[in-house]
KELUM-882876 format. One record per residue: x, y, z of N, C-alpha, C in turn; residue in one letter. Coordinates in pm, whole numbers, plus 50000, padded with zeros to 5 digits. Atoms other than C-alpha are relative to their C-alpha. Last residue first. Layout:
XYZXYZXYZA/...
END
This chain:
498704993949965086552695097113500195013249930K/500114989449899082842686797094501305007450028T/498944990850039082292663896797499915012550087F/498725007149980080302633496920501205009149969K/499624999449858077162654996966501354993350028S/499574986749962076952660596589500525000650144R/498675000949937076802623296514500505013450051I/499985011349906073072620696440501334999150074S/500484995349870073182655596290499904988850102F/499104989749948075372643496004499565004850139L/498785006449951073402611495951500945010250064F/500385009549895070052629395929501254993450060F/500074992849873071712657995739499574990850114W/498624997249957072692633795461500015007550133S/499315012449963069152619795439501415003050052I/500625005649879067352653295446500734987650048L/499654991549886069812668795200499434994250129A/498595002349967069472639794955500445008050121G/499945013349938065672642394969501444996750041I/500624999149868065832679894905500074986650073A/499084992549913068322675994619499445000750141A/498875008749969066152648794460501005006850093G/500525009949907063092671494485501134990450042I/500194993349870065062699794325499474990350106L/498674997549944066272677094044499905006650137T/499425012849958062782664093981501365001850064G/500715004349880061352699393974500584987050053V/499684991149889063982712093730499364994950129V/501005002549896063682682193497500335008150124S/501275001850070065492690793174498874998250099A/500465013750017068322703993388498694999749922S/499405004150126070082737393357499534986049962F/500574991550103067802751893626500654997949863F/501345005050032068632722693850499395008049886A/499955008050123072262733793823498654994149963V/499604991950117071652761994071499974991749873V/501094990650028069692740794320500335008349876V/501115007450061072232712694296498835009149966L/499625003450137075112736694358498874992749929A/500024987750081073412751194664500324997349855G/501414996650021072752716394801499875012549914I/500595010150087076372706194755498555003249966S/499474997550134077682738494903499364990449901V/500664987950049075382734095204500485003649859L/501385003550037076512698095252499275012249945S/499945007850124080152708995240498594996449955T/499794990550109079412735595502500034992949865Y/501254992750015077992708695731500115010149886F/500925009350067081052686895675498665006849974L/499575000550140083232717095760499154990149920L/500464987850067081252722496080500354999749852N/501425001950025081862685996179499445012149925W/500095009950107085592691996140498554997349962G/499664993050123085352723796349499964990649879E/501244994550053083572703696617500265007349869K/500164985749978086802684396668498725004949934K/501354997249947086602646596693499815014750035H/499774995549863090382642696633498695003650071E/499265010949935089772622096317500225003350148K/500995010449970087162647896219500664988350073L/500794994949888089782675496246498934989850040K/499165001149880092112655196024499245004750125Q/499735013849960089372649795762500864998650126F/500765006049890087882684495754500594987050053A/499784992449876090352704895547499374993050120M/498585001849965090412678095275500315007450131F/499835013649948086592677995286501464996950036L/500615001049867086382715695252500214986250062L/499184992249906088882716194964499434998850141V/498735007249979087082688094779500875007250103A/500275011649915083682704794828501294992450030E/500244994849865085002737694688499764988550097V/498714995049949086462719794385499845005250143A/499195011649961083252699894334501355004350056S/500575005649877081202731994336500834988250049A/499744990649891083502748594081499484994450133A/498585000449972083472717993852500325009250119M/499745012449927079712714893875501484999150039M/500554998649865079342751393776500284987750085L/499124990749930081702746893479499525002150143W/498775006949962079782715693376500985009150072W/500305010249899076422733393383501294993450048Y/500154992649874077812762993190499744990550115T/498654996349959078942738792918499965007650132S/499445012049940075432724592903501425002750049S/500545000749865074122759592844500574987850073E/499454988749926076432762892545499535000150144G/498795003649927075542727792432500615011550079Y/500344999449857072012738492336501254997650084Y/500375012249930073452743891991499645002850145L/499984997649856073512775091775499464987750071D/500965008449929074502766491419500125002850150V/501304993549991076132793591210498934991850070G/500795003950117079072772091099498595005950005Y/499224995350115081432789591345499314996449867S/500274985850023078682784991602500775005349881R/501354998950056078952747191564499665014549970A/499945004750139082722748091614498635001749934V/499264990150079082352769391927500064996149853D/500874988350016079642746392070500685010749915S/501055003950095081792715592009499095011949972V/499395001250132084742732692180498974996449894Q/499714986450049082642743892477500594999549860S/501294994350038081282708492518500195014249946V/500465006750123084822694592514498685005949951K/499174995450112086092720492764499554993649869T/500264985850028083182714793001500815004949881A/501294998350066083402676792978499765014549960Y/499955006850129087132675693056498685002049923N/499144991750086086862701193335500034994249859W/500814988650042083932681893481500795009349909A/501005004850094086062650293485499145011549948S/499315003250125089002667893647499024995449892L/499574987250057086752683593909500684997549866V/501144994950076085142649393959500305013849942S/500065006950129088552635794054498835005049916L/498884994950080088882662294325500024993349862A/500364986450044085402653494451501105006049914S/501005001450108086342616494460499565013749947L/499305005450117089492624494660499044998749882I/499124989450051087582646694902500714995449873A/500834990050068084832620694943500835011149940G/500415006350126087442593995022499145009849920I/498815000550086088932617395281499684993749866L/499794986450052085472624695424501215000449908A/501064998250099084812587195457500125013949937L/499515006350123088212584595625498935000349892W/498814993250053087212610795883500474993549870W/500414990150099083682596695926501215007149939V/499545003350136085132565996094499665010449894N/498585004150000084992573796466500554997849860N/499194988749955081742593596435501494996649998A/500014989850106080182565696227500875011950039L/499195004950112081232538796476500105010649891W/498604999849957079912559196770500914995349886K/499594985949993076622566096593501485001050035K/499784995650139076382529096503500435014649997F/498795006550052076862518896866500325004349858G/498834993249944074302544696984501314993949947E/499465006749880071612530296756501315006650043P/499175011450033070322556696512500454993250130L/498564999049985067572579296638500714987249956Q/499455012449942064002583296520501535000749999P/500095011450092063332619996443500454987350073W/501375005349993062662646096712499824987849911K/500135006249867066392652896766498624993750016K/499525013850006066552658596388499984993050136Y/500895008250082064362689496410500424985450003M/501255002049927066272705096701499044991049923E/499685008549885069592699696523498734997150080D/499855013750048068152713496198500294990450115L/501325004850043066892744896372500084985549952K/500835002049881070212749896556498634994249961K/499465011549927072332745096242499114996850120E/500375011950076070092768696047500484987550072L/501445001749988070402795496312499524987649929G/500315006449871074162789896330498514998050019A/501474999549996074592797695955499504993150129P/500434986950047078262806296015498475000849994Q/499794998750144078752774896222499555013949958T/498954990650039079132778896596500305000049851N/500324998250142076042763596746500945010549945Y/499134990350065077262750497082499655000249852Q/499635003350138074572733497286500865011249942E/500754992650102074592740197657500534996449862S/499124993850099075882712897886499165007249896M/
END
């Protein structure tokens, strides 16, 4: 059976799949369990992402208000940049929530399209972390953390990729 690389960044999917095939493999029983249960994990992730949108909205509006009040008194606070951080996080969380809500039923049916949506969610997450790293006090630490998180999440994601073929 030839491999099907049908995500938009198919070259990246293929390279990661080839890379992770060389890594130590999870036990087959765990792969099967994960593939059978990833749908409800995605649903929980979608709900948590939607809740984080509300939280980020709250923080962003409060930080913007504090910054506006301070500027009205002639004080320029660092909070303006912090507000941008929260707006970016809110946008990324909203996209992630939508992708995960779209994925969960397809994952339950073991459709490759559901797996693709998880892959896209991981790319959005990594992209958001790279962008917000530049609003962080520790740019390098945030980027290293994003890279480690990507490697770990992709390890599990690519471990079950073959279980989604429909």
